C-alpha positions as CSV (number, residue, x, y, z in Angstrom):
1,X,-261.2,-18.4,83.8
2,X,-258.4,-16.5,85.4
3,X,-256.0,-19.3,84.5
4,X,-257.1,-19.2,80.9
5,X,-256.6,-15.5,80.8
6,X,-253.1,-15.7,82.3
7,X,-252.2,-18.4,79.8
8,X,-253.2,-16.1,77.0
9,X,-251.2,-13.2,78.4
10,X,-248.1,-15.4,78.9
11,X,-248.4,-16.5,75.2
12,X,-247.9,-13.0,73.9
13,X,-245.1,-12.8,71.3
14,X,-243.3,-9.4,71.5
15,X,-242.1,-9.0,67.9
16,X,-240.0,-6.1,66.5
17,X,-239.7,-5.4,62.8
18,X,-236.8,-3.4,61.6
19,X,-236.6,-2.0,58.1
20,X,-234.7,0.9,56.5
21,X,-238.1,2.3,55.5
22,X,-240.3,0.5,58.0
23,X,-242.9,3.3,58.3
24,X,-243.5,3.4,54.5
25,X,-242.6,-0.2,53.6
26,X,-244.8,-2.6,55.6
27,X,-243.5,-5.7,53.9
28,X,-241.9,-7.1,57.1
29,X,-244.9,-6.5,59.4
30,X,-247.2,-8.0,56.8
31,X,-244.9,-10.9,56.6
32,X,-245.0,-11.5,60.3
33,X,-248.7,-11.4,60.5
34,X,-249.1,-13.8,57.6
35,X,-246.8,-16.3,59.4
36,X,-248.2,-16.0,63.0
37,X,-251.9,-15.5,62.4
38,X,-252.5,-19.1,61.3
39,X,-251.0,-20.2,64.6
40,X,-253.8,-18.5,66.6
41,X,-251.3,-16.9,68.9
42,X,-251.6,-13.4,70.4
43,X,-248.6,-11.1,69.7
44,X,-247.6,-7.5,69.8
45,X,-245.8,-6.0,66.9
46,X,-243.3,-3.1,67.2
47,X,-241.9,-1.3,64.2
48,X,-238.4,0.2,64.7
49,X,-237.0,2.7,62.2
50,X,-233.4,2.3,61.4
51,X,-232.8,6.0,61.6
52,X,-234.0,6.0,65.2
53,X,-232.4,2.6,66.0
54,X,-230.1,3.7,68.8
55,X,-232.3,6.5,70.1
56,X,-233.4,5.8,73.8
57,X,-231.6,2.5,73.7
58,X,-233.8,1.0,71.0
59,X,-230.6,-0.9,70.0
60,X,-231.3,-3.2,73.0
61,X,-233.7,-5.8,71.5
62,X,-233.3,-8.3,74.3
63,X,-236.9,-7.7,75.5
64,X,-238.3,-9.1,72.2
65,X,-238.8,-12.8,71.7
66,X,-238.4,-12.5,68.0
67,X,-237.0,-9.8,65.7
68,X,-237.5,-9.9,61.9
69,X,-235.0,-7.8,60.0
70,X,-233.8,-7.3,56.4
71,X,-230.4,-8.7,55.7
72,X,-228.8,-5.4,54.7
73,X,-230.3,-3.7,57.7
74,X,-229.0,-6.5,60.0
75,X,-225.5,-5.8,58.9
76,X,-226.0,-2.2,59.9
77,X,-227.6,-2.7,63.3
78,X,-225.0,-5.3,64.5
79,X,-222.3,-2.6,64.1
80,X,-224.0,-0.4,66.7
81,X,-222.2,-0.4,70.0
82,X,-225.5,-0.5,71.9
83,X,-226.9,-3.5,69.9
84,X,-228.1,-6.4,72.1
85,X,-229.8,-9.2,70.2
86,X,-233.3,-10.5,70.7
87,X,-233.8,-14.1,71.9
88,X,-234.4,-15.0,68.3
89,X,-233.3,-13.0,65.3
90,X,-234.7,-13.8,61.8
91,X,-232.6,-12.3,59.0
92,X,-234.6,-12.2,55.8
93,X,-232.8,-11.7,52.4
94,X,-235.9,-11.0,50.5
95,X,-239.1,-10.3,52.4
96,X,-241.3,-10.8,49.3
97,X,-240.4,-14.5,49.1
98,X,-240.4,-15.5,52.7
99,X,-243.1,-18.2,53.3
100,X,-244.5,-20.2,56.1
101,X,-242.6,-23.5,56.5
102,X,-244.4,-26.5,55.2
103,X,-245.6,-29.0,57.7
104,X,-244.8,-32.0,55.5
105,X,-242.4,-34.4,57.1
106,X,-239.5,-36.4,55.9
107,X,-239.2,-40.2,55.9
108,X,-239.4,-41.6,59.4
109,X,-236.2,-43.5,58.8
110,X,-233.8,-41.0,57.3
111,X,-232.3,-39.1,60.3
112,X,-232.3,-42.1,62.6
113,X,-230.5,-44.3,60.1
114,X,-228.0,-41.5,59.3
115,X,-227.2,-40.9,62.9
116,X,-227.0,-44.6,63.7
117,X,-224.0,-44.6,61.4
118,X,-222.7,-41.2,62.5
119,X,-219.1,-42.4,62.7
120,X,-219.2,-43.0,58.9
121,X,-220.4,-39.4,58.2
122,X,-218.7,-37.2,60.8
123,X,-215.6,-35.2,60.0
124,X,-213.6,-32.3,61.3
125,X,-214.3,-29.2,59.2
126,X,-212.0,-26.6,60.8
127,X,-209.3,-26.4,63.5
128,X,-207.5,-23.5,65.0
129,X,-204.2,-24.4,66.9
130,X,-202.2,-21.9,68.9
131,X,-198.5,-23.0,69.0
132,X,-195.3,-21.6,70.4
133,X,-192.6,-21.0,67.8
134,X,-189.2,-19.5,68.3
135,X,-189.0,-15.8,67.5
136,X,-186.1,-16.3,65.1
137,X,-188.0,-18.8,63.0
138,X,-190.9,-16.3,62.8
139,X,-188.7,-13.4,61.8
140,X,-187.0,-15.5,59.1
141,X,-190.4,-16.6,57.7
142,X,-191.8,-13.1,57.6
143,X,-188.6,-11.8,55.9
144,X,-188.6,-14.5,53.3
145,X,-192.2,-14.3,52.4
146,X,-192.8,-10.5,52.7
147,X,-193.8,-10.7,49.0
148,X,-195.9,-13.5,47.4
149,X,-193.7,-16.5,46.6
150,X,-194.1,-19.9,45.1
151,X,-191.8,-22.6,46.5
152,X,-191.8,-26.4,46.5
153,X,-195.3,-26.5,45.1
154,X,-196.8,-24.0,47.5
155,X,-197.8,-20.4,47.2
156,X,-197.2,-18.2,50.3
157,X,-198.6,-14.7,50.5
158,X,-199.1,-12.1,53.2
159,X,-202.7,-11.1,53.8
160,X,-203.9,-7.7,55.1
161,X,-205.4,-8.0,58.6
162,X,-208.4,-5.6,58.6
163,X,-208.8,-5.4,62.4
164,X,-205.7,-6.6,64.2
165,X,-207.0,-5.7,67.6
166,X,-210.2,-7.8,67.2
167,X,-208.3,-10.8,65.9
168,X,-205.3,-10.3,68.2
169,X,-202.8,-11.0,65.5
170,X,-201.1,-8.4,63.4
171,X,-199.6,-10.6,60.6
172,X,-201.4,-13.2,58.5
173,X,-200.1,-15.5,55.8
174,X,-202.0,-17.7,53.5
175,X,-200.4,-20.9,52.3
176,X,-201.8,-22.9,49.4
177,X,-200.8,-26.2,48.0
178,X,-200.9,-25.6,44.3
179,X,-201.6,-29.1,43.1
180,X,-204.6,-29.7,45.4
181,X,-205.7,-26.2,46.3
182,X,-205.6,-27.1,50.0
183,X,-204.8,-24.1,52.2
184,X,-203.9,-23.0,55.7
185,X,-203.8,-19.7,57.4
186,X,-200.9,-18.6,59.7
187,X,-201.3,-15.7,62.2
188,X,-198.4,-14.1,64.1
189,X,-198.4,-11.9,67.1
190,X,-195.9,-9.0,67.3
191,X,-192.5,-10.5,67.9
192,X,-191.3,-9.3,71.3
193,X,-189.9,-12.5,73.0
194,X,-188.1,-15.7,72.2
195,X,-191.2,-17.8,71.9
196,X,-194.4,-16.4,70.3
197,X,-198.0,-17.5,70.1
198,X,-198.8,-18.5,66.5
199,X,-202.2,-19.5,65.3
200,X,-202.7,-22.0,62.5
201,X,-206.2,-22.4,60.9
202,X,-207.0,-25.2,58.5
203,X,-209.6,-27.7,57.3
204,X,-208.2,-31.2,57.8
205,X,-211.0,-32.8,55.8
206,X,-209.5,-31.2,52.7
207,X,-206.0,-32.5,53.4
208,X,-202.9,-31.6,55.5
209,X,-200.4,-30.6,52.8
210,X,-200.4,-26.9,53.6
211,X,-200.4,-27.2,57.4
212,X,-197.7,-29.8,57.3
213,X,-195.5,-27.5,55.2
214,X,-196.1,-24.7,57.8
215,X,-195.1,-26.9,60.7
216,X,-191.9,-27.9,58.9
217,X,-191.1,-24.4,57.8
218,X,-191.6,-22.7,61.2
219,X,-191.3,-25.6,63.7
220,X,-188.2,-27.1,65.2
221,X,-186.0,-29.5,63.3
222,X,-185.5,-31.5,66.5
223,X,-188.1,-34.3,66.6
224,X,-188.5,-34.2,70.4
225,X,-189.1,-30.4,70.4
226,X,-191.4,-30.7,67.4
227,X,-193.5,-33.3,69.1
228,X,-193.7,-31.2,72.3
229,X,-194.9,-28.2,70.3
230,X,-197.8,-30.3,68.8
231,X,-198.8,-32.1,72.0
232,X,-198.7,-29.0,74.2
233,X,-200.3,-26.6,71.7
234,X,-203.8,-25.2,72.6
235,X,-206.8,-26.1,70.4
236,X,-208.6,-22.8,70.4
237,X,-211.4,-23.9,68.0
238,X,-212.6,-27.1,66.5
239,X,-215.6,-27.7,64.2
240,X,-217.2,-31.1,63.8
241,X,-219.7,-31.6,61.0
242,X,-221.9,-34.0,59.0
243,X,-224.1,-33.6,56.0
244,X,-227.8,-34.7,55.7
245,X,-229.8,-34.8,52.5
246,X,-232.7,-32.8,53.9
247,X,-233.7,-29.1,54.0
248,X,-232.5,-27.0,57.0
249,X,-235.9,-26.9,58.6
250,X,-236.2,-30.7,58.4
251,X,-233.3,-31.3,60.8
252,X,-234.8,-30.4,64.2
253,X,-232.2,-29.8,66.9
254,X,-231.7,-28.2,70.2
255,X,-228.5,-27.2,72.1
256,X,-228.9,-27.3,75.8
257,X,-228.2,-24.1,77.6
258,X,-228.6,-21.8,74.6
259,X,-230.2,-18.5,75.3
260,X,-230.3,-17.0,71.8
261,X,-230.9,-18.1,68.2
262,X,-230.4,-16.7,64.7
263,X,-232.2,-17.7,61.6
264,X,-231.3,-16.7,58.1
265,X,-233.8,-16.8,55.3
266,X,-232.5,-17.1,51.7
267,X,-233.8,-15.2,48.6
268,X,-236.1,-18.1,47.7
269,X,-237.9,-17.7,51.1
270,X,-236.4,-20.9,52.6
271,X,-234.6,-21.3,55.9
272,X,-230.9,-21.1,55.0
273,X,-229.3,-21.2,58.4
274,X,-230.2,-21.8,62.1
275,X,-227.6,-21.0,64.7
276,X,-227.8,-21.4,68.4
277,X,-225.3,-21.3,71.3
278,X,-223.5,-19.3,73.9
279,X,-219.8,-18.7,74.7
280,X,-217.9,-21.9,74.2
281,X,-220.2,-24.1,72.2
282,X,-222.3,-23.3,69.1
283,X,-224.5,-25.4,66.8
284,X,-225.4,-24.5,63.3
285,X,-227.4,-26.1,60.5
286,X,-227.1,-24.5,57.1
287,X,-227.8,-25.0,53.4
288,X,-224.5,-26.3,52.1
289,X,-225.3,-25.7,48.4
290,X,-226.3,-22.1,49.1
291,X,-222.9,-21.6,50.8
292,X,-221.1,-23.1,47.8
293,X,-223.0,-20.8,45.4
294,X,-222.1,-17.7,47.5
295,X,-218.4,-18.7,47.2
296,X,-218.8,-19.2,43.4
297,X,-218.1,-22.9,43.8
298,X,-221.5,-23.8,42.4
299,X,-223.8,-22.1,39.9
300,X,-227.1,-20.8,41.2
301,X,-228.9,-22.8,38.6
302,X,-227.2,-26.0,39.8
303,X,-228.4,-25.3,43.4
304,X,-232.0,-25.2,42.2
305,X,-231.6,-28.6,40.4
306,X,-230.0,-30.3,43.4
307,X,-231.8,-32.0,46.3
308,X,-231.2,-29.9,49.4
309,X,-228.3,-30.7,51.6
310,X,-227.9,-29.4,55.1
311,X,-224.7,-29.3,57.1
312,X,-224.9,-29.8,60.8
313,X,-221.9,-28.2,62.5
314,X,-220.9,-28.1,66.2
315,X,-218.2,-25.5,67.1
316,X,-216.3,-25.9,70.3
317,X,-214.0,-23.1,71.7
318,X,-212.3,-25.1,74.5
319,X,-210.8,-22.1,76.3
320,X,-214.3,-20.6,76.7
321,X,-216.3,-23.5,78.1
322,X,-216.1,-24.8,81.6
323,X,-216.9,-28.3,80.4
324,X,-213.3,-28.8,79.2
325,X,-210.6,-28.9,81.8
326,X,-207.6,-28.6,79.5
327,X,-207.2,-27.1,76.0
328,X,-203.9,-28.9,75.3
329,X,-204.1,-31.0,72.2
330,X,-202.8,-34.1,74.0
331,X,-205.5,-33.7,76.8
332,X,-208.4,-32.7,74.6
333,X,-208.2,-36.0,72.6
334,X,-209.6,-37.8,75.7
335,X,-211.8,-35.0,77.0
336,X,-213.8,-33.6,74.1
337,X,-217.5,-34.6,73.9
338,X,-219.0,-32.1,71.5
339,X,-222.4,-33.8,71.0
340,X,-223.4,-34.3,74.6
341,X,-225.6,-31.3,74.7
342,X,-226.9,-31.4,71.1
343,X,-230.3,-33.1,70.9
344,X,-231.5,-34.1,67.4
345,X,-235.1,-35.1,66.9
346,X,-237.0,-37.4,64.5
347,X,-239.4,-35.0,62.8
348,X,-241.9,-37.8,62.2
349,X,-242.1,-38.4,65.9
350,X,-242.5,-34.7,66.6
351,X,-245.5,-34.5,64.3
352,X,-247.0,-37.5,66.1
353,X,-246.4,-36.5,69.7
354,X,-246.5,-32.7,69.8
355,X,-249.9,-30.9,70.0
356,X,-250.8,-29.3,66.7
357,X,-250.2,-25.7,68.0
358,X,-246.7,-26.6,69.4
359,X,-245.8,-28.4,66.2
360,X,-246.9,-25.3,64.1
361,X,-244.8,-23.0,66.3
362,X,-241.8,-25.2,65.9
363,X,-242.3,-25.2,62.1
364,X,-242.8,-21.5,61.8
365,X,-240.2,-20.2,64.3
366,X,-238.1,-23.2,65.2
367,X,-237.4,-25.4,68.2
368,X,-235.7,-22.6,70.2
369,X,-238.7,-20.4,70.2
370,X,-241.0,-23.3,71.1
371,X,-239.0,-24.3,74.1
372,X,-238.3,-20.7,75.3
373,X,-242.0,-19.9,75.1
374,X,-243.0,-22.9,77.2
375,X,-240.4,-22.0,79.8
376,X,-241.9,-18.6,80.2
377,X,-245.5,-20.0,80.5
378,X,-244.8,-22.2,83.5
379,X,-242.4,-24.9,84.8
380,X,-245.2,-27.4,84.2
381,X,-245.6,-26.6,80.6
382,X,-241.9,-26.6,80.0
383,X,-241.4,-29.9,81.8
384,X,-244.3,-31.5,79.8
385,X,-242.7,-30.3,76.5
386,X,-239.4,-31.8,77.6
387,X,-241.0,-35.1,78.3
388,X,-242.6,-35.1,74.8
389,X,-239.3,-34.1,73.2
390,X,-237.3,-36.8,75.0
391,X,-239.5,-39.4,73.3
392,X,-238.6,-37.9,69.9
393,X,-234.8,-37.8,70.5
394,X,-232.5,-39.8,68.3
395,X,-230.0,-41.7,70.5
396,X,-226.7,-40.9,68.8
397,X,-224.5,-38.8,71.1
398,X,-222.3,-41.5,72.7
399,X,-221.3,-42.9,69.3
400,X,-220.8,-39.4,67.9
401,X,-218.6,-38.4,70.9
402,X,-216.4,-41.5,70.5
403,X,-216.1,-40.8,66.8
404,X,-215.1,-37.2,67.6
405,X,-212.3,-38.3,69.9
406,X,-211.1,-40.8,67.3
407,X,-211.0,-38.1,64.6
408,X,-209.1,-35.7,66.8
409,X,-206.6,-38.4,67.9
410,X,-206.0,-39.3,64.2
411,X,-205.4,-35.7,63.4
412,X,-202.9,-35.3,66.2
413,X,-200.9,-38.4,65.0
414,X,-200.9,-37.1,61.4
415,X,-199.5,-33.8,62.6
416,X,-196.9,-35.4,64.8
417,X,-195.7,-37.4,61.8
418,X,-195.5,-34.3,59.6
419,X,-192.3,-32.9,60.8
420,X,-189.3,-32.8,63.1
421,X,-186.8,-34.2,60.6
422,X,-186.9,-31.4,58.1
423,X,-183.6,-29.6,57.5
424,X,-183.8,-26.0,56.4
C-alpha cells in the first residue's frame, strides 16, 4: 500500500497556467483539466497572474513540469530577466481551439520507409560561416554599398541591426540574386584590425548564387588564399532537415540529453512545433505549411486544403558542443554526426508496446514529458520505458550521419570552386 501511495505522489504534475487575466479568464486552467483528466493522473494547478509574474521570483518556472501560456503572454514573460523556463512550455495561440491529440496512428510503414531512404530526403537548410576577410576589403564593401544598389544581377542593401550586442555584429548586409530570389546575409564586426571576423548566413538548398557573389566580392583574388579562407573558416551553425507528410504530433522523436521542451499550438488547436535541446544541439519538428503561411508564401486557405507536412530539423552549433573537436570547415566534414542522439520512433509500434496510460501521456504532452516523468518516478520505471522505446526505434542514424557528411563535403567543394579567380 505504501508503494502505491508513493507512486501516486510521484506522478503529480505541477502545472502553472499564465494568462494576462488568469483570475477572471479561466480558459487556460479549464483547458488543462480537459486534457489531463482523461489520463487519470493527479496534478496540481497553479495560476500565475502576469501582473505579479516577477514578484517573489515567480518568473522562475523551473519547478513546474508543464507550463501552459497564451502566445502573446509568452512573448512578454520571456523578456523578463528573471525568467527561467519550465521543463515543458506549451505555447497556445488560441486556447478556445486547443484539443486533446487524437490517438489515431499513421500507417505502420510510412516513417520507416521514409527514413530507410533518408539520404534521398535530407538537405542542409541553413549554414552560418565565420570567415576572416581583410579589413580593406570590408571597408571598400561598406563604402560601395552604403546605399542600396543593384549590380551584376544582385541587389545589395544595408540592414539595420536591432541589437548589435546580442548578435555581436554591428553591420549587416542582405544580398539577393534578382533572377532566382536566392539570398545571403553578411555580418561585419567593427573594423579595428587587418583581418576581421565576418559571418555569412545562407540556405544552400535554395542555391549558392548570393553567397558565391559575396565570397568573390570580399574574398581574396588569390586562389590559394581564397581556398585557405574557406577550409579554415568556422562553421558556427548548420541545420539539417527532411520533410515528412505527417502532422507534427505523428513524428515521435527524442533528443538524448535534453532537459527542456517547448510546444507551440496553432490557432486551429493542433500542435504546430515541438522543440527540444540544450546548448550545442537542438531538434525541432514543425508544421511547414503554417510557417509558409506566416511568411505570406502560402494562403491560409491553401494550408487547410493541403495534407499536413512536418519538417524535422536538427541544428548543430559546433562551438557549443563538446562532441565536436574542431569547428573548422575542413575538419567538420569528417566529424559531424548530427543524428547520433536523435531517436525517431514508429508510432504504430508505440501504440502496440506502450501501456495505455503511457501512450496517452505521450499523445497529450509529448515524448519529453513521458520520459521525464518516468525518470522522476524511479530508475526502474525509467529503464523499463527505455527498453520499450528501444523496440520502437527506427534504425536510420548511421545512414543519416553519412548523408550529412556527404552534403557538407559537397557544399565545401562548391564554395571552393566559387572564387579565387575573380578580378575586381
